[in-house]
C-alpha positions as CSV (number, residue, x, y, z in Angstrom):
1,I,113.6,101.3,58.8
2,T,114.0,97.9,60.5
3,K,114.7,99.0,64.0
4,L,113.3,102.1,65.8
5,E,113.7,103.6,69.3
6,V,111.4,106.4,70.3
7,K,111.7,108.5,73.4
8,G,109.8,111.5,75.0
9,L,106.4,112.5,73.9
10,V,105.2,110.5,71.0
11,G,102.1,111.1,68.8
12,R,99.6,108.7,67.5
13,Y,100.4,106.4,64.6
14,V,104.1,107.2,64.6
15,A,105.0,104.0,62.7
16,K,101.6,102.9,61.5
17,D,101.7,100.4,58.6
18,C,105.5,100.6,58.4
19,K,106.3,97.6,56.1
20,S,109.9,97.0,57.1
21,L,110.0,97.7,60.9
22,K,111.0,94.5,62.8
23,E,111.9,95.8,66.3
24,L,110.5,98.8,68.3
25,T,111.8,100.1,71.6
26,V,109.6,102.6,73.3
27,G,110.9,105.0,76.0
28,S,107.9,107.2,76.3
29,P,105.9,107.6,79.5
30,E,102.7,107.0,77.5
31,V,102.5,104.9,74.4
32,P,99.9,106.5,72.2
33,F,96.9,105.0,70.4
34,G,98.0,102.9,67.4
35,I,101.7,103.8,67.6
36,A,102.8,100.9,65.4
37,S,99.5,99.4,64.4
38,G,99.5,97.4,61.1
39,C,103.3,96.9,61.0
40,A,103.2,93.5,59.3
41,A,106.9,92.8,59.8
42,L,107.2,93.9,63.5
43,E,108.4,90.9,65.5
44,K,109.5,92.4,68.8
45,V,108.5,95.3,71.1
46,N,110.4,96.5,74.2
47,F,109.5,99.1,76.7
48,T,112.0,101.0,78.8
49,K,111.5,101.8,82.5
50,S,110.0,105.2,81.7
51,T,106.9,103.6,80.1
52,V,103.9,103.4,82.4
53,V,100.9,103.5,80.2
54,V,100.1,101.7,76.8
55,K,97.0,102.9,74.9
56,Q,94.5,101.1,72.7
57,D,95.5,99.4,69.5
58,A,99.2,100.2,70.0
59,F,100.3,97.1,68.1
60,A,97.0,95.9,66.6
61,G,97.3,94.1,63.4
62,C,101.0,93.4,63.7
63,T,100.7,89.9,62.4
64,A,104.4,88.9,62.8
65,L,104.7,90.2,66.4
66,E,106.1,87.3,68.4
67,S,107.2,88.9,71.7
68,I,106.7,91.9,73.9
69,T,108.9,92.8,76.9
70,L,107.1,95.0,79.4
71,S,108.8,97.3,81.8
72,K,107.9,96.3,85.3
73,H,106.9,100.0,85.7
74,I,103.9,99.7,83.3
75,N,100.8,99.9,85.4
76,K,98.1,100.3,82.8
77,F,97.5,99.1,79.3
78,D,94.6,98.3,77.1
79,S,94.3,94.7,76.2
80,S,93.4,95.7,72.6
81,M,97.1,96.8,72.3
82,I,97.8,93.4,70.7
83,E,94.5,92.7,68.9
84,N,94.9,90.6,65.8
85,C,98.5,89.6,66.5
86,P,98.3,85.8,65.8
87,A,102.1,85.1,66.0
88,L,102.4,86.5,69.6
89,K,104.0,83.7,71.7
90,S,105.1,85.5,74.8
91,I,104.9,88.6,77.0
92,E,107.8,89.0,79.3
93,V,108.3,91.4,82.2
94,A,111.8,92.9,82.2
95,G,113.6,92.2,85.5
96,G,111.1,89.5,86.3
97,V,107.6,89.8,87.8
98,D,108.7,90.7,91.3
99,G,107.5,94.2,92.1
100,S,105.6,94.5,88.8
101,G,101.9,94.6,88.2
102,F,101.9,91.3,86.3
103,F,102.2,87.5,86.5
104,Y,102.7,85.5,83.4
105,D,101.8,81.8,83.3
106,N,101.0,79.3,80.6
107,G,100.4,81.9,77.9
108,A,98.3,84.2,80.1
109,L,99.2,87.5,81.6
110,Y,97.5,88.1,84.9
111,S,97.6,91.0,87.5
112,A,100.3,90.4,90.1
113,D,97.6,89.2,92.6
114,K,96.5,86.6,90.0
115,T,92.8,87.7,90.2
116,T,92.6,89.4,86.8
117,L,93.4,87.7,83.5
118,V,94.6,90.6,81.3
119,L,95.7,88.8,78.0
120,F,96.1,85.3,76.6
121,T,99.0,85.2,74.2
122,N,99.5,81.6,73.2
123,S,98.3,81.5,69.6
124,T,98.9,77.8,69.2
125,A,97.2,76.4,72.3
126,T,94.1,74.4,71.8
127,T,93.1,74.3,75.5
128,F,93.5,76.7,78.4
129,T,92.6,76.5,82.1
130,A,92.5,79.8,84.0
131,L,94.0,80.0,87.4
132,P,91.6,79.2,90.2
133,S,92.1,82.7,91.6
134,T,90.8,84.4,88.5
135,V,87.7,86.5,89.2
136,I,87.9,89.0,86.2
137,I,88.7,88.5,82.5
138,L,89.4,91.8,80.8
139,S,88.0,93.0,77.5
140,N,89.6,91.5,74.4
141,A,91.7,89.1,76.6
142,F,91.3,86.2,74.1
143,S,90.2,88.2,71.1
144,G,91.2,86.8,67.8
145,N,92.6,83.5,69.1
146,T,91.3,80.9,66.7
147,S,93.4,77.9,67.9
148,L,91.6,77.5,71.3
149,S,88.8,74.9,71.3
150,T,88.4,74.6,75.1
151,V,88.7,77.2,77.8
152,V,88.1,76.2,81.4
153,L,87.1,79.0,83.8
154,P,87.0,78.9,87.6
155,E,83.8,78.8,89.6
156,G,84.7,82.1,91.3
157,L,84.7,84.1,88.1
158,R,82.6,87.2,88.5
159,E,83.2,89.3,85.4
160,I,84.0,88.8,81.7
161,G,84.9,92.0,79.8
162,A,83.4,93.1,76.5
163,S,84.7,91.2,73.4
164,A,86.8,89.0,75.6
165,F,86.3,86.1,73.2
166,A,85.6,88.0,70.0
167,G,86.8,86.4,66.8
168,C,87.7,83.1,68.5
């Protein structure tokens, strides 16, 4: 299988370690823990408008994953969903960021109000400066990013989540 579309209620590890899967479209309200973790060939993930929650490690270890297109209806996801995905270059919000819970800038995914840095996805950047409005960095936000040598954080930063810079 190189392309898979799943809908409805989906169990854990549906496509775990699938060697040939390159594209996955998820149309489930809740994306379960580890749905496609370890899929070494997976390059692209899309979410339909019915998806609102993405659980832990959904795509962890997908080393070829380059892009994720989020539905603007997603309102909660665990930042470990893309842990150990060194090829990830972009996260897009389908239909643009207007009305969504996210803002994407310079390789970083923020909450819509730009106060929470959710994920940093640029696996080739050597420097990164967080937006001045950033007050929270979520757990695992930079986890596994080995290309960064300099990160500049704003003075108003109040909280850095667990493992935010693990494996960097």
